[in-house]
N, C-alpha and C positions, 0 to 999 in steps of 0.2 A: 475446818470442816473437810471431809474427803469426798470426792466426786467418785461415785461407784458406777461401774460399767458405763462411763461416758464414751460419747462417739468420738472418733478421731476427726481432728479439725486438719482439713486439707491432706486427708489421708495418711498423716504422720504423726501429728501433735495431740497428745493426750493431756487433758486436765486432770491434776491430782489433787491440789488443795487451792482453795481460795485464800489469798493473802492481801486482798486491798480491794475496796470499792471507792469510787467517787462519782462525781455528776457525769463524767463523760465516759466512764467505762468501769469494767471489772479486771482485776489482775489475779491470774492464777500461776501457781507454781506447777510446772508441766515436765513431760519428757518428750524428747525427739525420738521416735522409735526406729527412724532410719539411720540414727547415729548412734547406736548402742545405748539407748536410754539416757542421752546426756540431758542434764536439767535445764530447762529454760524458763522463762518468764513469758505468759501468754497474756496479752491485753486485748480484751474484747472492747470494741467501741460500741457505745451504746448511743442510737440516734434517738432524738426527742419523738415523743407521740406526735401523730397528726400529720406527719409528712406523707406527701403524695408519692406515687411510685417514680415521678419524673424528677422530684426534688432529691428523693433517696438516691436514685441513679446518679445523679450529679454530684451528690455529696461524696458518694463512693469513689467516683472518679478523680475528685479534686483531692481528697485525703489520701487515697492510694498512690496518686502521682508525687505528692508532698513527702509521705512517709518513705517512699522508695528512693527519693532523693537523699534522705537522711542515711539510707543504707550505705551509701558510699563514703560517708565519715568514718574515719579510722583513727580514734584518739583515746588515751587511757582515761580522759576525762568524761568521754561521751560512752554513754551505753550503747553496746554493739547491737544494731538490729541485724538478725538472721535472715528474717523472711517477713513479707507483708502478704496477706492472703486474704480471701473473701469467705464468710462463713454465714450462712443463711442471710445473705443480703446486706451484710456489714463487715467493714473490715477488721483484721486481727493483726496484731503486731507480735511477732515473735523475737524475743531480745534474750540476750545472756542473762542468766540468774545470778544475781549479787546477794550474798549474804552480808547484810550489814543493817543500819537503820536510816531514817531520812533525817534531814537537818531538823525538820519540823519536830520529829520524836526526841532528837537530843536536846532541843531546847525545852520542850515539856519536862524532860526529866531531869536536865541538870542545870535549867536557868540560862542565864546568859553566859557566852563562851568567853574565854581569854582573847585578848587583843592578838597574841601571837598566833592562836589556832585560827582565830578567823582571817587574819591577813594570809596564812599559809593556803587557807580554803578559797579566799578571793584570788590569789594568784593562780592556784590551779583551775579555777572556774573560768577566769579571764582567757587563760592559756586555750581551754576546751572552746570557748567562744570564738576566739580568733581563728581557730581551724574551722569552725561552722560558717562564720562570716565571709571567710576567704572563698568557701564554696557556694556562697550565695545564699546561704540558709540562715534565717532569723527565727530564733526559738519562739519568742512572743509570750512565753508563760514562766519565766524563771520565778521561782519562790521556794521557799524551805522545803516544802512537800516534794518537789522535783529535783533535790539535791540528795543524793545518796552516799552515806559515809561508811568506809569500810576500814580496815587495819591500815591500809596503805594507799588508798584511792579516794578521791572526791569525785563523784560521777553525777553528771547532768543527765536526766531522763526527760521522756515526753516531748521531743522534737515533733512538730506537726500538729500538736492536739489543738494549740491555740488557733491554728490556721482552721481546724475543722469547726472549732467554737465559733469563730467569725463567720463562716459560710453558713453554719446552722442558723445563726441569728438572723442572717439576711433571708434565707429561705423560708424561715417559719414565721417572718414577720412579727417576731414577738416583742420587738423593741427592748429587748432585755440585754444587758451588758453581761456575757458570759466570760469567765476569767476570774482575775484575782485583783480586784481594784487596789488594794492595798500596796501592789508591788507593780502598778501600771503607772508609767509616765503620762504627763497630761495630754501629749499628743495621740497616744494610743487610747485614752479615755474619749477623745474627741473624734475617734475613728478615721484618722489619717493613715496613711499607706506606712507599714511598718519598715522601720530601717534598723540597722545594728545599734544605733543610738537608743532605740527601746529596750533591747536587752542590757545595756550598760546601766541604764536606770535601774531596771529591775534587779540586777546584780548589786547595785548600792543598797536597795531597799532590802534585799535579802541578808547582806551583810550587816546592815544596820540591825536588822531584826535579832541577828545571832549575837552580836556584841552588846546590845541594849537591852535585849528580853523582850522587846515589843517593835511592832512595825514603826516606820517613821511617820506614818500617818494613821489615825484612828478616829472613827466616828460612828455615831448611831444611823445606820441607813446609807444606801448608795450615794444619795444626793448630798447628804452632808459631807461624806468622804471626797466625793468629787469636788464640791466646792474647797475643800482643804487642799487638796492636791493641786488644784489650779490656782488658788489665791493666797495660799498660806506658806510660811516657811515650815519646812520639817523641823520636828523638835531637835535643838540642839543636842547633839550626842553627849551624855554625862559619863560614860565608861569607856569611850573609844580610844582616848589618850592619843598617841601618833596615828592612829587610823582615822581620826576626824576629818583631815584634809581630803583623803580619798573619798569618804563618805559625801562630803559636801561638794567635791567635784562631780561625782556621779549622779547625784541628785539635784543637779542644776536643772531648772525647769525648761529653759530654751535649748532644744536640742542642737541648735547651731553652736551655743556656747558650752554644750556638755563637754566634759572631757572625752578624748579620744582614747582609744585601746592602749596606745602606745605610753600616753601620758599616765593612764591609770596604772598600766603595770609599773611605771617608775614610783608612783606614789605608795602602791601597795608593797613595793619592794622596800622603800624607805620606812614605812612603818613597821615592816617585819623586821628590818636591821634594828630599828629603835628599840621595838619591844623584846628582842632578843638579848640586846646590851642591857637593857633595864633589868632583866631577870636577875642579873647577879649584882645589883646596886639597889634592889627595892628594899632591902632591910636596913639599909644604911641611914643614918639619921644625920641631916644638916651637915655634910661636910663642908668645911669653909674653903673658899678660894684664897689663894696668897694674895697677901695685901698689894695695891698698886705700887709701881716702883715710881720714884721720883723723878719727874718729867721735867728738864729745863723748860723755861717759858712760863706759861700760867703756873702759879704757884698754888699747889693742893694747899688746902686748911687742914691743918694736923688736927683740928678740933671738930671738922666737920662731921656732922651726925652720919652714922652708918645704919639707915633704917631702910626697910622695904616694904614695897606696897603690892602685895599679892593680889590677883585678879582672876576670877572664874571664867567660864565659858566665853566662847567668841559668838557675838550674835550682830556685829556691823553688817556683814554681808546678807545676813537674813532679812534685815528690815527694808521692806519694798519701797520705801521714800525716806527722803531726809527733810529735816527741817529747812525751809528757805533761808537763804544766805543774803545778806546784803550785797548790792552790787555798785562798787564805787565806779564813777565816770572816770575814763581814761584822761591823764593830764600830761603836760610836757614831760620831757626827759630830765631827771634831776640834775642839780648841780654837781660840782665836783666835792661838795662837802660830804662828810660821811652820812650816810642813810640813818645810821642809829648808833649810838655809842656802846658798842659791843666789844667784847673780848678783852675788856680791861680787867685783867685778872687781879685778885687780892688774895687775902689769906682768910676768907670766910666761906664756908657753905658749899653746896653742891646742887643739882637741880631736877626738872621734869616737865610734863605737857598734858594734852587732852585726847578724849576719845573720838564712830561709824566706819578654738583649739585647734586646734588644728594641729596637723600631724607634726610633733615636734621630735624630741631625741628619743630613740629606743632606750631600753634600760641600759645595755652595755654602752651605747655612745654617751650618755649622760654621765653614766660614773667615770669613763675614761676621759671624758672632757675635764671634770673636775680634777683628776689626777695629773693630767697633762698640763692643764693650766696652773696647778700648783707648782709643778716642776719648772715651767718655762718662767712663771711670773719675775723671778729675782733677775734672770738674764734680760728680759724686756725692760725692766726698770733700770738695769745698769747701763743699757745702751741710751735709752731714753733720757734719764735724769743726769746723766753726768757727761754728755756729749760736749766738747770744746768746739764751739763756732767762731772762735776768734780766727782773722786772717791766718792761715797756715796750719791752724790747729787740727789736732786728729782727734778722732772719736774714743771715748771711754777714758778719757785721761784723768778723771776724777775732779774735774773742774766743779766748783760749787754752783756755777750758774748765776753768781750775783755779781761778777765783775762787768765792766764795760764791755769786754770781750766776749761775754757769754750770754745767750738767749735764755729768757725765764724757761723753766721746766714746766710742762703741762701735767697737771694732776687732775683726773677725771673724778667727779663725785656722780654716782649714780643715783637716779631716781625711780623707784619701782612704785607705781599707783594706777588706779583705774583711769585711764585717760578717755576711755569711751564706755558707753552704756550707763546705767540708771545712777551710778556713783561717780560719774565723771566731773561733776561740779566740784565735788570734795578732792578728786585727785588731781585736776589741773590746779587747784588753789595750792595744794601741795608743791607742785612741780614750779609753779610760778615762785612762791615764797622761797624755796630753795634756790632758785635762780637769782633772786633779788639778793640773797646772802653772798652768793658767788660775785656778783656784780659789784657789791660793796667791797668785798676782799679786795678784787683785783684793782679797783679805782683807787683804794687808800693803801695798796701794796702791804697789806697785814701781814703777808709772809713773804719776805724779801725773796726774790728769785723763782717765785712759784706762781703760776697763772692757773687758775681753777676753771674748768669747764663742766657744764652739766650734760648728762646722758641720761634721757628719761625713755623708760619703756613701759609700755602698757599691759598691766596684768589683767584688765577687764575683771577685777574682783573674783578670779578664777585660780584656786590654789596651784592646778597643774601649769597654769600659764606663768605665774609667779616662780614656780621652780624653775621653768624653761629659762626665764629671764636671770635667775640667780646663775646658772650655769653659764650664760653668756656673759654676765659681769665678771664672773671668775675668770673666764678666758681671755680678757682684756687687761693686760698687766698694768696699765695706767691708772685703773680704777682702784683707788685706794679706800673707798667707803661707799655705803649706801644709804640714802634716807628714804623710808617708807618701810613696809607698805601701809595701806589704810587698814586692810582687814586682818584680824589675827589668824584666820585660817590659812590666808597666803602667806603670813609670816611663818607659820608652822611648816609649811611646805619648802620654804626658802633657808630656813635656819640650818639645815643640815649640809647643804653643798656649801654655804657661805662659812659656816663653821670649820668645815674641812680644810677651807683655803685661808683661814685667818682673815676674810674679808669682813670689816667691822660694819655694822648694821644698827642705825638709829631711827627708831620708828618714832613719828609724832602723833601717832593714833591708836596702836594696838593696846587692848586692855586686858587680855587673857593672862592670868598669872601663870599658867604652866610654862609660858615663855621663858620666865625667868627664874620661877621656883622649882620646876619639874612637875610631873604629873601627880605626885601624891602631896603637892602643898597642903592641900584641904585636911589630910590626915596628920599634920604636923611634921612630915618630913619633906624638908625643903633641900633641893640640891640644883644647883644652876646648871642647865643643860649646855648652854653655848656661851662660852666666854666672849664671844665677838658680838653678841646681841645687847642692845640699850633700847630704852624708851625714854621719851621725854614728857609723858603723860602720867597721871594716875591710873588706877586700875578699877576693876568692877567691885573688889572687895570692900573699897572706901565707900561706895555708894550707901549701903545699908546704915552703916553707922553715922554718915553725914545726914541721912533723912532722919534717922531716930533724933539726933540732937536738934535739927529744926523743929520737928513736930513737938519735941517736949520742951525744949528751952524758949523757942521763938513763938510757936503757935500754942503753947500752953496745954497740948493734948496729953492727957494721962492714960487714956484706954484705947489700945490699938488692938484692931482685927486684922489678922495676917494671913495672906493667901498666896500661893505660888502657882505657877504653870506646870509643875513637875519637871522642868528643865533644869539643867545644872545652873544656868545662868539665874534662873528664878530662886533656886534653892539656896544659892549662895547669897543674894540679896537679901532674902527674908532672914537666914542665919544671922548675918551680919546685924540686921535691924533689930531683931529680938534681943540679941546678946546686949547692944549698947542702950536700947530702949528700957530693958528692965535695970541695967546697972544705973540708969539715971533716975530711977525710982518709978518709971512708968509701968504699967501692967499690960500684959498680953492677954486680952480676955477671950480669945478664940483663934483657932487656926483651921484652914482648909486648904485642900488642893482643887484645882479644876483642870480640866482637859482642853488644851488650845482649840479642839476641833468642835466642842460643844457650843451651842447657841443660847442655851436657856439658862440664866443664872437666878431666876427669881427666887428659887428655894433659899438662897442665901440672904435674902432681905430679912425674913423672920429671923434667921439666927444671928444675924448682926444686931439687929433691933433689940433683940432680947438680951444681948451681952452687954449693953449699954457702951459700946464703943463710941468714941468720939472722933475716929479716924480709921480709914482702911489702908494698909501697906499692902501693895501688890508686886509681886516678883515675876515678871514676864515681859511681854510684848504688847503693843498697843492695840493689835488686831484683836486680842482678847481683853485687854483692859478697857477699850472703848466700850463694846456692848456691856461689860460688867458694870462699868460707872454708870451707864445710861440706864440700866434696868434696875439698880439699886436705887436711883433718885426717882424713877417713875414710881417705884413703890414706896416712896416716902422715907427713905434712908438718904438724908440730905448731907450726911457728912462728907468731907473731902478725901478722895482716893489719892494716893501719892504711889509712885512708882521710880523705877530708874531710868536710864537714858534708852531702855526699849520702849518706853512709854513715851519719852520726850521727841515726838514727831508731830508734824502738822497734821498727818492722816488721823491722830486720836481725836483731834479737834473737828476735823471735817466730817468723820463718820459719827461723831457723837454730840448730838446738840445740848446735852446735859454736862459738858466738860467744865463749864465755868466754875472757877474755885479749885480745880484739881490741880496736883502738884507732880512735879518729876525732879529728878536730878540729872546733871549733865556733868561729863567729866571735862575738866579744866574750866577755864573762865573766858568769856566773850573778850573780843580783842579791846573793846571799849572799856572794859574793866581792868585792864592790865596797866601797870604804872606806865609802860612805854608803848602801850597799844595804840594809842591815837598816833603817835609819831610813826609808828609801823605802818599804819594804815595810809597816812599821808605820803609817806615815802613809797609805798606800794602803788598808790594811785598815780603818782609822778612819774613812776617806771612805765606806766602806760599800758599795763596788763589789761585786757578787755573782760577778763573774768573776775569774779569776787575771790579774795584770799581765803575766805571760808573759816569755818570752826577751827580747822587745824593748821592754818596759814602760820600764826605765830610760833606754833609748836615745831612746824616744820622748818622755819627760819632758824629756830634754836638748834634744831638737830643737826642742820646744814653747818652752822657755825661751830657746833662741837667738833665736826670732822675737820673744819679749817683749822680750829685751834690745836686739835691733835697733830695734824701735819705741821704746824708750827712747832710744835713741841719735839717732834722726831727730828726736824731739821736742826733745831738749835742744840739737840742732845748729840747730834752728830757733826758738830762743828761747822753748821752752815751749809751743809750738803745732805740732800736725801738719799738715804742708803739704799742699796740694793734690795735690803729685806725690810723696806719701809711698810708693806703690807702687813707683815707679822708684828710689826711694833706698834701698829695703831690701837688694837684693842686696849692694851696696857696704857697708852697714851689717853685715850678717851676716859679709862677708869680713874685717871689722877686729874681731871678737869675740874675746875671749880670757877665760874664766872658770871657776871650779871647779864642776863640776855632779856629778850623781849617779854617772856613770861616770868621773869624773875630769877631767882638764883638757879643756875644748871650746874648740877653735879650728878654723880650716880652712886649709889650703894654697892655693896658688895656682891649684888646679884644682877646689876645691870639696871635697876629700876630708879627712877627719878627720886630725889628726896624731897622736891618741892611739890607735892601732890595737892592740886587745886581742883575744888568742885564747885558746882553752882546748882542753887535751887530755882527752878522756874515755876511759875503758876500761870493758869488760863485766866487771862483778864481781857473782857471785850473781844473774844473769839480769836485770840493770838497768845503764844507762850512770852510771857514777860518775866525778865530777871528779878528775882526777889533777893537772893543773897548769895555771895561767893565767900569761899574760905577754905582754909587747909584741911586735909585729912588729918586723923589722929596720929601723932607719932607712935612708932612701933618699936619694939624690940626686934631686931634683925633675926633673932632665933625662932621667933614665933610669928606665924602668918596673921 
């Protein structure tokens, strides 16, 4: 539409054509007649009706002051404000005119955008925000509508509008939240004073929408949406790939634990590097890694199976709470006898395990830190590991460190886990179990001439913190391996710097298959991303088939109704369940999807009842499974609901009075059910640790012992001396291991996955989860997930 004979605004700006309309204003294409007809964008701010003259004057002063502060910003990622004037008692912003489209429009036209494009966009927007935050300006309303895309720029608009919205709400006494709640952090919805952390959350929500095609939280009505933002995890991203750690870090609910700008920049840079490198290899199918070299010491089994256990999405960090763990009482220090008979290698098999900011390094310092640490690690090891301490001896003479004149070499095993915060009970159990393995090795002199030490770092279950820890581990030359982390999202953030430095990482808890099989494993294209990454546990992909076998073979269920929560985690579980259940002769009589933010599931009762189903299988988290189970049973559908370990949480029972008889699978086997589990728990108690070993303790012990065995193999292959390039030799040494551990046979397939994939079915009995059945996952051909 063209504005005919319009009056001049401030005596110089003429409106030409309306190009946008929103709740807070109208935007026009205009011309500045004092600057030779330069095109400008003119935004007229609309005050709500009903304001008295005093409130209107107050709003005008507030907004004009804040908008004029934004005039001082000069950055290619921030729209340039030319002028802020008053017109008919309301403010008008005159800005540069940008020919392009909003991110919101791009998403509507194209659907979700590529990981590489979104990572590039995120880096540009973060750089713009850093400029604003350094000037003391918080945007407060970052969303796809306020991001403009041109051929060569990503531009953030509307600084100061959210401030006007806040002030308008207070002055009009409307009690209405003005803004865009889908992109607001919990503290902003709560009305707390805005900080730069607000903008980082909103940036995460905006990037999430761009790469996933929908916001991280959706619900019918403001109240339901606010409840979801405050209490529920965001949907695990299904398409973000290497961008997922950055999204998870930005969408951390607690602003004090939310990633900072520097850490976010590094995570986005990492995602961008990964997405660019994968562009060239995306079409390749299942390239094989070279077979493991023969390592003296533990004898690899030439007949050991080489299977892999893929696993989808990450969800451990998303779960608000964890199942209570037994707390053994401390007892006296153990005797000099072996804690557990481990490391006795033979010629059979391989192994596995179970599943659940502050200003750090700038992007440049983190990258340089990794590079420098990689360069100097060899020289540090040469000095530390070969120094001769005999009387009159000189450093660096090549001593094995095993004679009477030499002191033991110190090798550090790093532990990365959440040692504080909601998941600290699990993280501390991992740390203590790793410490127990090191004590055992030192006492029994399992690796002659080598003394092991533990160095534990707290990742707080935050990906950026884990990446910072990884950089610090890399920089310490005596660190030859890492145990942990707990969360797959943290592992994704650590894998790149550890892989670049050949620093081997064995996790006792990660279950995301992309860590070992690459981002396209679900499509049948498997490619190991990091040769230094291993895990001692099964993965999420095993859970669906394991549940199907239990329901069909043990519970004699033949008709299943399958539901998922639209997350990648849930979809993976249900896909595996459906395939196995039908293979066994069962029938999937119906399928459906639910939104994690919805609260009413009553409509499903009639559908499930009419289907004749005798069980419901749900792929998702307890926050949705609990209300679903309760409402189905209240409607007379009394068949059991079964889910994965996203359901296996005490809160599922606490919030669901109808949980009795429901089922869930868990990764791994409780310590009490392992062949050497009771022995492990006894020795753990005797070591005097005040905290419980937890679900992952046995798997952490075996992960640590795998590193100890690898060091032993490297030493023996080098004639009894730890070589200067020991770190680089560790991944290959771990690949060739095969020994009997606490959790069973410990060995790894060609992807770094355990070959001993154990799972457990739990049932709700008498108000608590009870172990029903443990067993192995299905054997698989390594070439197919």
